[in-house]
C-alpha positions as CSV (number, residue, x, y, z in Angstrom):
1,M,41.6,64.9,-117.2
2,N,42.5,67.7,-119.9
3,L,40.8,70.6,-121.3
4,E,39.2,68.8,-124.0
5,T,37.3,66.6,-122.0
6,L,36.2,69.7,-119.2
7,T,34.7,71.3,-122.0
8,T,32.9,68.3,-123.1
9,F,31.5,67.7,-120.0
10,S,30.5,71.6,-119.6
11,I,29.0,71.7,-123.0
12,I,27.0,68.6,-121.7
13,F,26.1,69.8,-118.2
14,F,24.6,72.9,-119.9
15,L,22.9,71.5,-122.6
16,N,21.2,69.5,-120.6
17,L,20.2,71.9,-118.5
18,I,18.5,73.5,-120.8
19,T,17.1,70.9,-122.3
20,S,15.7,69.7,-119.3
21,A,14.2,73.5,-118.1
22,L,12.5,73.8,-122.1
23,S,10.9,70.6,-121.5
24,Q,9.4,71.2,-118.9
25,L,8.4,74.8,-119.5
26,K,6.8,73.7,-122.8
27,Y,3.8,72.1,-121.0
28,V,3.4,75.0,-119.3
29,L,2.8,76.5,-122.9
30,A,0.8,73.6,-124.0
31,N,-1.6,74.5,-121.0
32,K,-1.4,78.0,-122.1
33,S,-2.4,76.9,-126.1
34,K,0.5,78.5,-127.1
35,S,1.2,76.0,-130.4
36,W,3.8,77.8,-132.4
37,E,6.2,78.7,-129.2
38,M,5.7,75.3,-127.9
39,Y,6.7,73.6,-131.1
40,A,9.7,75.8,-131.3
41,L,10.7,74.9,-127.6
42,I,10.3,71.3,-129.0
43,G,12.6,71.4,-131.6
44,I,15.2,73.3,-130.0
45,D,15.1,70.9,-127.1
46,T,15.5,68.1,-129.4
47,L,18.0,69.8,-131.2
48,F,20.5,70.1,-127.7
49,Y,19.6,66.9,-126.4
50,L,20.5,64.9,-129.5
51,W,24.1,67.5,-129.4
52,S,24.5,66.4,-125.8
53,L,23.9,62.9,-126.5
54,K,26.3,62.8,-129.4
55,L,29.1,64.4,-127.2
56,V,28.1,61.7,-124.6
57,M,28.6,58.8,-127.2
58,K,31.9,60.0,-127.5
59,D,33.2,59.7,-124.2
60,T,33.8,56.4,-122.7
61,S,33.8,56.8,-119.1
62,L,31.1,56.7,-116.9
63,W,31.4,60.7,-116.4
64,G,29.2,61.5,-119.4
65,V,26.3,59.8,-118.4
66,V,26.8,61.2,-114.6
67,I,27.1,64.5,-115.9
68,L,24.3,64.4,-118.4
69,T,21.7,63.1,-115.4
70,I,23.3,66.1,-113.0
71,G,22.3,68.4,-115.8
72,K,18.9,67.1,-117.0
73,L,17.8,67.1,-113.0
74,L,18.9,70.6,-112.2
75,G,17.2,71.7,-115.4
76,I,13.8,70.3,-113.8
77,T,14.7,72.2,-110.9
78,L,15.3,75.7,-112.8
79,A,12.1,74.9,-115.0
80,N,10.3,74.3,-111.8
81,F,11.8,78.0,-110.4
82,I,11.1,79.6,-113.5
83,E,7.3,78.4,-113.4
84,D,6.7,79.5,-109.4
85,K,8.5,82.8,-110.0
86,L,7.8,84.4,-113.1
87,I,4.6,82.8,-114.4
88,R,2.0,84.2,-113.1
89,K,-0.8,81.6,-112.3
90,I,-4.0,82.6,-110.8
91,Y,-6.5,80.0,-109.1
92,L,-9.6,79.6,-108.0
93,Y,-9.9,77.5,-104.6
94,Q,-12.7,76.0,-103.2
95,I,-12.2,74.3,-100.0
96,Y,-14.4,72.9,-97.8
97,L,-14.7,72.6,-94.1
98,S,-17.0,72.2,-91.0
99,D,-15.7,74.1,-88.1
100,Y,-17.5,77.6,-88.5
101,D,-15.2,78.8,-85.8
102,F,-12.6,78.0,-87.5
103,V,-13.7,79.3,-90.3
104,L,-14.0,82.6,-88.9
105,D,-10.2,82.2,-87.6
106,L,-9.2,81.5,-91.3
107,E,-10.9,84.2,-92.6
108,K,-9.5,87.2,-90.4
109,A,-6.0,85.1,-90.9
110,A,-6.6,85.6,-94.5
111,H,-7.4,89.0,-94.5
112,E,-4.7,90.1,-92.5
113,N,-1.9,88.4,-95.2
114,N,-4.1,90.6,-97.6
115,I,-5.6,87.2,-99.1
116,S,-9.6,87.8,-100.4
117,I,-12.0,84.9,-99.1
118,T,-15.6,84.1,-99.6
119,T,-17.1,81.9,-97.5
120,V,-20.6,80.1,-98.5
121,K,-22.7,77.9,-96.4
122,G,-24.5,75.1,-97.6
123,Y,-25.3,71.4,-96.8
124,S,-23.9,67.9,-97.5
125,N,-25.9,65.0,-96.3
126,G,-27.9,67.1,-93.9
127,I,-24.4,68.3,-92.4
128,E,-23.6,71.6,-92.3
129,R,-21.0,73.0,-94.5
130,F,-18.6,76.2,-95.5
131,I,-17.2,76.4,-98.9
132,I,-14.4,78.6,-98.7
133,S,-13.5,80.2,-101.9
134,A,-10.4,82.1,-103.0
135,H,-8.3,83.7,-106.1
136,L,-5.0,83.0,-105.0
137,T,-1.6,82.9,-106.4
138,S,0.8,80.0,-105.8
139,K,2.4,81.8,-103.1
140,Q,-1.0,82.5,-101.3
141,A,-2.1,79.3,-102.1
142,K,1.4,77.8,-100.4
143,W,0.7,80.5,-97.2
144,L,-3.2,78.8,-96.8
145,F,-2.6,75.3,-97.0
146,T,0.7,75.9,-94.2
147,Y,-2.2,77.7,-92.1
148,L,-4.5,74.6,-92.3
149,K,-1.7,72.2,-91.9
150,E,-1.1,74.1,-88.7
151,H,-4.0,74.0,-87.6
152,G,-5.0,70.3,-88.2
153,I,-6.3,70.1,-91.4
154,K,-3.6,68.0,-93.3
155,D,-5.4,66.6,-96.9
156,P,-8.4,69.6,-96.8
157,T,-11.5,68.6,-99.4
158,A,-10.2,71.2,-102.2
159,D,-11.1,72.1,-105.7
160,A,-8.7,74.1,-107.6
161,F,-9.1,75.7,-110.9
162,E,-6.5,77.5,-113.1
163,L,-7.9,80.8,-114.5
164,S,-7.0,82.7,-117.4
165,K,-8.2,85.5,-116.6
166,T,-10.1,88.0,-113.7
167,F,-11.5,91.4,-113.8
168,G,-12.5,93.8,-111.3
169,N,-10.6,94.4,-107.9
170,I,-9.1,91.0,-107.1
171,K,-6.2,91.6,-109.3
172,N,-5.1,94.5,-106.7
173,R,-4.8,92.0,-103.9
174,L,-3.0,88.8,-105.7
175,E,0.7,88.8,-104.5
176,F,2.8,87.2,-106.8
């Protein structure tokens, strides 16, 4: 493999890494109603993708396609990492449980992990139910659902709502 081919493959790889990451992140911007930023990303994404395709078309070997694919996969991984770590999302989770003793244990464990939850008692078809309500970051939600799984609740009935703003002291309890 000569230096020119290696350079071409490196460019293909990095272009696809960038375009895949940008492609994933434009959906985040679309959900946040950031239209001009999203359109700018679409333009850059298209430019880089077409440039990498042009380079792949010049190369007659299968390596160009392999490098393009690896760049795409790693770009998606990078975008997911950026979304999880750098973009601060807050969700309101409502989880429906029926075991009162478990709910008390969950409340205690959550407070030990600096997670504030509220429990509301209700009824569904005459059966006593408890609604656990919590404002959580992705990191805190992972802890909560891991805790539920570890205690035998693998697929709880739950609602999740992405919040655009929170007010009051709840911001002090959110861990990103």
